[in-house]
C-alpha positions as CSV (number, residue, x, y, z in Angstrom):
1,M,278.2,305.5,-49.5
2,S,278.3,308.2,-46.9
3,Q,278.8,307.8,-43.5
4,G,275.3,308.1,-41.4
5,F,272.4,307.0,-38.7
6,Q,269.3,304.8,-39.1
7,T,266.5,306.1,-37.7
8,K,263.5,304.4,-35.0
9,T,260.3,305.6,-34.4
10,V,259.3,305.7,-30.4
11,D,256.1,305.9,-29.0
12,I,256.8,307.4,-25.6
13,N,253.7,308.4,-23.3
14,G,251.9,308.2,-25.7
15,T,253.6,310.6,-28.2
16,Q,255.3,309.0,-30.9
17,H,259.2,310.3,-32.1
18,K,262.2,309.6,-34.3
19,I,265.4,308.8,-32.6
20,L,268.6,308.2,-33.8
21,L,270.7,304.8,-33.6
22,E,274.3,304.2,-33.1
23,N,276.3,303.1,-36.2
24,E,279.6,301.3,-36.1
25,Q,281.4,304.0,-33.1
26,G,278.7,302.8,-31.0
27,P,277.2,305.0,-28.4
28,T,278.9,308.6,-29.2
29,A,278.2,312.2,-27.9
30,L,276.7,313.3,-31.1
31,V,273.4,310.3,-30.0
32,A,273.3,310.9,-27.4
33,L,272.9,314.8,-27.7
34,T,270.9,315.0,-30.8
35,N,268.6,312.4,-28.9
36,V,268.3,314.4,-26.2
37,L,267.1,317.6,-29.0
38,L,264.8,315.5,-30.6
39,L,263.0,314.5,-27.4
40,S,263.3,317.5,-24.5
41,P,260.3,319.0,-24.5
42,G,261.8,322.5,-24.2
43,L,264.2,322.0,-27.1
44,Q,261.5,321.4,-29.5
45,Q,261.2,324.8,-31.2
46,T,265.1,325.5,-30.8
47,A,265.8,322.0,-32.4
48,Y,263.1,322.1,-34.8
49,E,264.8,321.8,-37.9
50,L,266.5,319.0,-36.2
51,I,263.2,317.0,-35.9
52,Q,262.2,317.9,-39.5
53,L,265.3,316.1,-41.3
54,V,264.7,313.0,-38.7
55,N,261.1,312.3,-39.4
56,N,261.1,313.5,-42.7
57,A,264.6,311.2,-43.5
58,S,264.3,309.3,-46.4
59,N,264.8,304.9,-45.8
60,N,264.9,306.3,-42.1
61,F,268.2,307.0,-43.1
62,V,270.2,310.4,-42.1
63,S,273.3,311.1,-43.4
64,W,276.2,312.5,-41.6
65,N,277.0,315.7,-43.7
66,E,273.1,316.2,-43.4
67,L,273.3,316.3,-39.7
68,L,276.4,318.3,-38.9
69,Q,275.0,320.8,-40.4
70,V,271.7,321.2,-39.0
71,L,273.7,321.0,-35.9
72,S,275.6,323.6,-37.1
73,R,272.8,325.8,-37.5
74,V,270.7,325.0,-34.2
75,G,274.2,326.2,-32.6
76,L,274.3,328.9,-34.0
77,Q,271.5,330.1,-32.5
78,N,272.3,330.4,-29.5
79,H,276.0,330.5,-29.4
80,N,276.4,334.3,-28.8
81,Y,274.4,333.9,-25.8
82,V,274.8,330.5,-24.1
83,S,278.7,329.4,-25.3
84,N,281.8,331.0,-25.9
85,L,282.3,329.4,-28.7
86,N,283.1,331.0,-32.0
87,N,281.8,329.6,-35.5
88,E,285.6,328.1,-36.1
89,Q,285.6,326.1,-32.9
90,L,282.0,325.3,-34.0
91,V,282.8,323.3,-37.1
92,Q,286.0,321.9,-35.6
93,Y,284.8,320.4,-32.3
94,L,280.9,319.1,-34.0
95,P,282.9,316.5,-35.8
96,Q,284.5,315.3,-32.4
97,L,281.0,314.9,-31.1
98,Q,281.4,312.1,-33.2
99,S,284.7,310.8,-33.6
100,G,285.9,310.9,-29.7
101,L,284.4,314.3,-27.5
102,N,287.2,314.0,-24.6
103,V,286.1,314.9,-21.3
104,N,287.3,314.9,-17.8
105,P,285.1,313.7,-15.3
106,G,285.9,315.2,-11.7
107,F,285.3,312.7,-8.9
108,N,283.1,315.4,-7.6
109,G,280.6,315.2,-9.6
110,S,281.7,317.8,-11.9
111,F,283.4,318.1,-15.3
112,E,287.1,319.7,-16.2
113,D,285.4,323.6,-18.0
114,G,286.8,323.6,-21.6
115,I,285.6,323.8,-25.0
116,E,283.9,320.0,-24.5
117,M,281.2,321.7,-22.2
118,S,280.7,324.0,-24.1
119,L,279.6,322.2,-26.9
120,F,276.8,320.7,-24.3
121,R,276.2,325.0,-23.7
122,L,275.9,325.9,-26.6
123,F,272.6,323.5,-26.7
124,N,271.4,324.4,-24.3
125,V,271.9,320.0,-23.3
126,G,273.4,318.7,-19.4
127,I,276.2,316.7,-19.8
128,V,276.5,314.6,-15.9
129,H,278.1,311.4,-14.7
130,G,277.8,309.4,-11.1
131,W,281.6,308.8,-10.8
132,I,281.8,310.3,-7.5
133,I,283.0,309.7,-4.4
134,D,280.7,309.7,-1.2
135,G,281.5,312.6,1.0
136,D,279.0,311.7,3.8
137,N,279.8,308.6,4.6
138,D,283.5,308.8,4.6
139,P,284.5,312.4,4.2
140,V,288.1,311.6,4.7
141,A,288.4,310.1,1.8
142,Y,286.2,312.6,0.2
143,D,288.8,315.2,1.1
144,H,291.4,313.4,-0.8
145,V,289.7,312.0,-3.4
146,A,287.3,315.0,-4.7
147,R,289.3,317.8,-6.1
148,Y,290.9,315.1,-8.6
149,T,289.3,314.5,-12.0
150,Y,290.4,311.3,-14.0
151,E,293.2,312.7,-15.5
152,S,294.2,314.9,-12.5
153,A,294.4,311.5,-10.7
154,Q,296.6,309.4,-13.5
155,R,299.4,312.5,-13.5
156,L,299.3,312.2,-9.0
157,L,299.6,308.3,-9.5
158,V,302.7,308.6,-11.1
159,Q,304.0,311.3,-9.1
160,S,303.4,308.9,-6.1
161,Y,305.2,306.1,-7.7
162,D,308.5,308.4,-9.1
163,I,308.2,309.6,-5.3
164,K,308.8,306.1,-4.1
165,K,311.7,305.5,-6.5
166,N,313.6,308.8,-5.5
167,N,312.7,310.0,-9.0
168,L,311.2,312.9,-7.8
169,Q,311.5,315.5,-4.9
170,V,308.3,317.8,-3.8
171,D,307.5,319.5,-1.1
172,N,304.4,318.3,-0.5
173,K,305.1,314.2,-0.9
174,D,303.2,313.4,1.9
175,L,300.3,315.1,0.2
176,I,300.9,313.1,-2.3
177,L,301.3,309.7,-1.2
178,E,298.4,309.8,0.8
179,D,296.0,310.8,-1.8
180,A,297.3,308.5,-4.1
181,N,296.0,305.8,-1.8
182,Y,293.0,307.2,-1.0
183,I,292.7,307.7,-5.2
184,K,293.5,303.5,-5.7
185,S,291.1,302.6,-3.3
186,F,288.0,304.8,-4.3
187,L,288.7,303.6,-8.3
188,A,289.1,299.9,-6.9
189,R,285.4,300.3,-5.4
190,S,284.0,302.1,-8.7
191,A,285.7,299.4,-11.1
192,T,282.3,300.4,-13.8
193,Q,282.9,304.3,-12.8
194,L,279.6,304.4,-11.4
195,T,278.5,305.0,-7.4
196,E,275.7,304.3,-5.1
197,Y,276.2,308.2,-4.1
198,G,276.1,308.6,-8.0
199,L,273.1,307.1,-8.6
200,K,271.9,309.0,-5.9
201,H,273.1,312.5,-7.1
202,L,271.8,311.9,-10.5
203,K,268.5,311.4,-9.3
204,E,268.7,314.6,-7.0
205,I,270.0,316.8,-10.3
206,L,268.1,315.4,-12.8
207,V,264.4,317.2,-12.7
208,E,261.3,314.9,-13.3
209,R,260.7,314.4,-17.1
210,G,263.6,316.0,-17.9
211,F,267.0,314.7,-19.9
212,A,271.2,314.7,-20.1
213,V,273.5,313.1,-22.0
214,L,275.3,310.8,-19.1
215,F,278.7,309.9,-19.5
216,R,280.7,306.8,-18.4
217,N,283.2,304.3,-19.2
218,E,284.0,306.6,-22.8
219,V,280.3,306.5,-23.4
220,Y,277.7,308.5,-23.8
221,V,274.1,307.9,-23.3
222,T,270.4,309.5,-23.4
223,L,268.9,309.9,-19.3
224,Y,265.6,310.2,-18.9
225,K,264.6,310.7,-14.9
226,N,260.6,309.3,-15.2
227,N,258.3,309.1,-11.4
228,G,261.7,309.5,-9.9
229,Q,263.6,306.7,-11.5
230,L,266.4,306.9,-14.2
231,Y,266.4,305.2,-17.1
232,T,268.5,305.2,-20.4
233,L,267.3,305.4,-23.9
234,V,268.0,302.1,-26.0
235,T,270.1,303.3,-29.4
236,D,271.4,300.0,-30.6
237,L,270.9,298.7,-33.7
238,Q,270.1,294.9,-32.0
239,H,267.2,296.6,-31.3
240,R,266.2,298.7,-34.1
241,N,262.4,296.1,-34.5
242,D,262.0,295.9,-30.9
243,T,259.2,298.4,-30.7
244,D,258.6,297.4,-26.9
245,I,262.6,297.8,-26.0
246,I,262.8,301.7,-25.6
247,W,264.3,302.4,-22.4
248,Q,267.0,300.5,-20.0
249,S,266.3,301.2,-16.2
250,L,269.4,302.1,-14.1
251,K,269.1,301.2,-11.1
252,S,272.3,299.7,-9.7
253,V,275.8,300.1,-10.3
254,N,276.8,297.0,-12.0
255,G,273.7,296.0,-14.1
256,T,272.3,293.4,-11.9
257,Q,268.8,295.0,-11.2
258,D,268.4,296.6,-14.5
259,S,266.1,295.7,-17.3
260,Y,264.3,296.4,-20.6
261,Y,261.2,299.0,-20.7
262,T,258.8,300.1,-23.3
263,G,258.2,303.7,-24.1
264,N,255.2,303.8,-21.4
265,F,258.2,302.8,-18.9
266,I,256.5,298.6,-18.7
267,S,259.0,296.7,-17.9
268,T,259.3,294.1,-21.2
269,S,260.7,290.3,-20.9
270,L,263.9,289.2,-22.0
271,E,262.3,287.1,-23.9
272,R,261.8,290.0,-26.2
273,T,265.0,290.9,-26.9
274,N,266.2,288.3,-29.0
275,G,268.3,286.5,-26.1
276,Y,270.0,289.4,-25.9
277,G,269.8,291.0,-22.2
278,P,271.2,294.1,-20.8
279,P,274.4,295.2,-21.8
280,Q,275.5,295.2,-18.2
281,A,274.1,291.6,-17.8
282,A,277.0,290.7,-20.4
283,A,279.9,291.8,-18.4
284,L,278.7,289.9,-15.5
285,Q,278.6,287.0,-17.7
286,N,282.2,287.1,-18.6
287,P,284.1,289.3,-15.7
288,Q,287.1,289.5,-17.6
289,I,285.1,291.8,-20.3
290,E,284.0,293.9,-17.6
291,S,287.4,294.1,-15.6
292,V,289.2,295.1,-18.9
293,V,286.6,298.1,-20.2
294,S,285.5,299.5,-17.1
295,N,288.3,299.4,-14.9
296,P,291.6,301.6,-16.7
297,F,293.6,300.3,-13.3
298,S,292.9,296.8,-13.6
299,D,295.2,294.0,-14.4
300,Q,293.2,292.6,-16.8
301,N,294.5,295.1,-19.1
302,Q,298.0,293.9,-18.8
303,T,297.9,290.2,-20.2
304,S,301.3,290.0,-21.2
305,R,302.7,290.9,-17.2
306,Q,303.2,288.3,-14.8
307,R,300.8,289.5,-11.9
308,T,303.2,290.6,-8.9
309,Q,300.4,290.9,-6.3
310,P,298.2,288.5,-4.7
311,V,294.3,287.8,-5.6
312,E,292.8,291.4,-3.7
313,T,288.8,290.7,-3.4
314,F,287.1,294.4,-3.1
315,H,283.9,294.2,-4.5
316,E,282.2,290.9,-4.3
317,D,281.0,291.5,-8.3
318,T,284.3,292.4,-9.6
319,R,285.3,288.6,-9.0
320,G,288.8,288.7,-7.9
321,Q,289.2,291.8,-9.9
322,Q,293.2,292.4,-8.9
323,L,295.5,296.0,-8.1
324,E,298.4,296.8,-9.9
325,T,302.0,297.0,-7.7
326,D,303.0,301.0,-8.0
327,E,305.3,299.9,-9.8
328,E,303.0,298.6,-13.2
329,L,300.3,301.0,-12.5
330,A,302.5,304.6,-12.8
331,R,304.5,302.8,-15.9
332,R,301.3,301.9,-17.8
333,L,299.6,305.6,-17.0
334,Q,302.8,307.0,-18.2
335,D,302.4,305.0,-21.5
336,E,299.2,306.7,-22.0
337,E,300.0,309.9,-21.1
338,D,301.8,309.3,-24.3
339,S,299.2,307.4,-26.7
340,R,296.4,307.6,-25.1
341,A,294.8,304.5,-27.2
342,A,292.1,304.1,-25.0
343,D,290.1,301.4,-27.7
344,N,289.6,299.3,-24.9
345,M,287.5,301.0,-22.7
346,Q,284.6,301.5,-25.8
347,G,281.4,300.1,-25.6
348,S,278.0,299.9,-25.1
349,Y,278.2,300.1,-21.2
350,N,282.0,298.6,-22.4
351,V,280.9,295.0,-23.4
352,A,283.2,296.0,-26.4
353,A,283.8,292.2,-27.0
354,A,279.9,291.2,-26.6
355,R,279.4,294.2,-29.1
356,A,281.9,293.0,-31.5
357,R,281.1,289.6,-31.9
358,R,277.2,291.4,-33.0
359,Q,278.6,293.5,-35.0
360,T,280.8,290.8,-36.8
361,N,277.8,288.8,-37.8
362,E,276.2,291.8,-39.0
363,N,278.5,292.7,-41.1
364,A,278.7,289.4,-42.7
365,T,274.7,289.6,-43.3
366,Q,275.8,293.3,-44.6
367,Q,278.2,291.9,-47.2
368,K,276.0,289.8,-48.4
369,K,272.8,292.6,-49.1
370,K,275.6,294.9,-50.7
371,K,276.4,292.6,-53.7
372,K,272.5,292.8,-54.5
373,G,272.4,296.7,-53.9
374,G,271.3,296.5,-50.8
375,L,272.3,298.4,-47.2
376,F,275.2,301.3,-46.5
377,S,278.7,300.5,-45.8
378,M,279.8,302.5,-43.0
379,K,283.6,303.6,-41.4
380,P,285.3,301.9,-39.0
381,G,285.1,303.9,-35.6
382,K,288.1,306.1,-34.7
383,K,290.4,305.8,-32.2
384,R,290.1,308.1,-28.8
385,L,291.4,311.4,-29.6
386,Q,295.0,312.5,-28.1
387,K,294.5,313.6,-24.5
388,R,295.0,317.3,-24.0
389,K,296.7,319.0,-21.3
390,E,294.2,320.4,-18.2
391,K,292.9,323.9,-19.4
392,G,291.3,324.7,-15.9
393,K,290.0,324.0,-12.6
394,S,286.8,321.8,-12.6
395,E,283.1,324.0,-12.3
396,D,280.6,322.8,-9.9
397,P,278.3,320.2,-10.6
398,K,275.5,322.6,-9.4
399,D,275.9,324.9,-12.3
400,C,274.7,322.2,-14.9
401,I,271.5,322.7,-16.7
402,I,269.8,319.5,-17.0
403,M,266.7,319.7,-18.8
């Protein structure tokens, strides 16, 4: 059968909508962007055909081909005005919203500009992140970190290692070494790829009752602001039949204060979640899961290597997470430059292990039903695309369009 998405009817502040739910590939950019188009009042006219497709979906299922065709037509309405994408690029990059869009967040709150960003501008949907260095409380660290993106920081750390090993001679080696130290410290203190300053920043740039796509740990979710608080749309198939679980609050960088809410933003008890708490809670119960999937510079990613440094506790919630030596760090980063195999960073807020266990149980059920002509089967998720070369400077975070 064709790949596609199940839908769910939700009641938000007294108005009924239909949203897309995740499939086996998890919370992708396609699901998050589509749900912004489906829910944002300011985009209802532009997304009319898309709304009709989802509302009238047979058996609450939208096929991949139908969704792609409608999104292409919706995008072409604006492509001459807000985006420099041509038709061929649109056809090429739209599928990557589902298979693995490669965006590069900057530690000042921006993203490296490129065709990926043009996709969001094409649909007039803002994309944001909260992996931001605090320039108010630590201006010195800000000066050393804020000008880097995630990918340029990786390259800098490799350069730092080569300089220390006398494998690289550059005029600005002192600056590289100093910046590398500040970057490693920042990455260690922001293992969840969200900072307190980043949360504050998100609240400031998102207008009241406004929508955006939030990028965090290779995951994309629909973000909403209601009464000054941030919420993410719950699209996990696990909750497709839970009418009281529509939103999950975003109040903390580690998930300890996050909880589920109804469509009217009334807190709902965890007893209604069939035994599952928020994804972040699962990570905190299993710190090894959190470490592996949230911090690409953690020693937990190298179970086969002998650690050469003592435990360094850098945050009370990381529970003994360790830092690598420069040699281990640079070697692995260089490997990532070649292979870019980032499957271990995927998941709902990167709780991949928990999702895998749930999916195994669901698959077993589906196999039984398929023998009886029941549920559709889904194709396995693809690995993240090969890393592209840096294409330009980061755009100013203040220029983002947040509906």
